[in-house]
C-alpha positions in Angstrom: 151.1 30.2 89.4 149.3 33.3 88.1 151.2 36.6 88.8 149.0 39.3 90.3 150.4 42.7 91.1 148.3 45.2 93.0 149.6 48.8 93.6 148.1 50.1 96.9 148.2 52.8 99.5 147.9 52.2 103.3 144.9 54.4 103.7 142.9 53.4 100.7 139.6 51.5 101.5 139.3 50.3 97.9 142.8 48.7 98.2 141.7 46.9 101.3 138.5 45.7 99.5 140.5 44.5 96.5 143.0 42.6 98.6 140.1 41.0 100.6 138.4 39.9 97.4 141.6 38.4 96.0 142.3 36.6 99.3 138.8 35.2 99.2 139.7 33.6 95.9 142.6 31.9 97.5 145.3 33.5 95.3 148.6 35.0 96.1 149.4 38.5 95.0 152.3 40.9 95.0 151.3 44.1 97.0 153.3 47.1 95.8 152.6 49.9 98.3 153.2 53.2 96.7 153.3 55.4 99.9 156.8 57.0 99.9 157.9 55.1 96.8 157.8 57.4 93.8 159.4 54.7 91.6 156.4 52.4 92.3 154.0 55.3 91.5 155.8 55.8 88.2 155.7 52.1 87.4 152.0 51.9 88.2 151.2 55.0 86.0 153.3 53.5 83.1 151.8 50.1 83.3 148.2 51.3 83.6 148.5 53.7 80.7 148.3 56.9 82.8 146.0 55.9 85.7 147.0 57.7 88.9 144.6 56.1 91.4 145.0 53.1 93.6 144.5 50.3 93.6 145.8 49.4 90.2 145.5 45.6 89.6 147.3 43.5 87.0 146.7 39.8 86.4 149.7 38.7 84.5 150.0 41.5 81.9 146.2 42.2 81.8 145.4 45.5 83.4 142.2 45.0 85.4 141.9 48.6 86.7 140.8 49.3 90.2 138.5 47.7 92.7 135.3 48.5 90.9 136.5 46.7 87.8 137.8 43.8 89.9 134.4 43.5 91.6 132.6 43.6 88.3 134.8 40.8 86.9 134.0 38.8 90.0 130.2 39.3 89.6 130.2 38.2 86.0 132.4 35.2 86.6 135.2 36.5 84.5 137.6 36.9 87.4 137.7 33.2 88.1 138.5 32.7 84.4 141.4 35.2 84.6 142.6 33.5 87.8 142.2 30.1 86.2 140.0 28.9 89.0 137.6 26.0 88.5 134.1 25.6 89.9 135.5 24.4 93.2 137.7 27.4 93.8 140.9 25.5 92.9 143.5 26.5 90.4 144.0 24.4 87.3 146.9 22.9 89.1 144.5 21.0 91.4 144.8 22.8 94.7 144.2 26.2 96.3 146.9 28.8 95.9 148.9 29.8 99.0 147.5 32.9 100.6 150.1 33.5 103.2 150.6 37.2 102.5 
């Protein structure tokens, strides 16, 4: 299974949109809410090379960026490649990923 980490904030509309887009792809992700968690903020800043906005999205070790970059990858078809989805929306393992988050 692909590991996806997304650093979010409760009040961030871009975070909500990013999570919605990922859910529409049928993939699971680890949501790391930064509100009240300075250690998560520090981790996000370190992993992203200094970015201090949310969401910050990582697919495996690849830093996607925020929602705008995620959306652009989706529009160009590159997101499905990163998520290893085939034309039917299924993972290379043959079935949809669990989206029970």
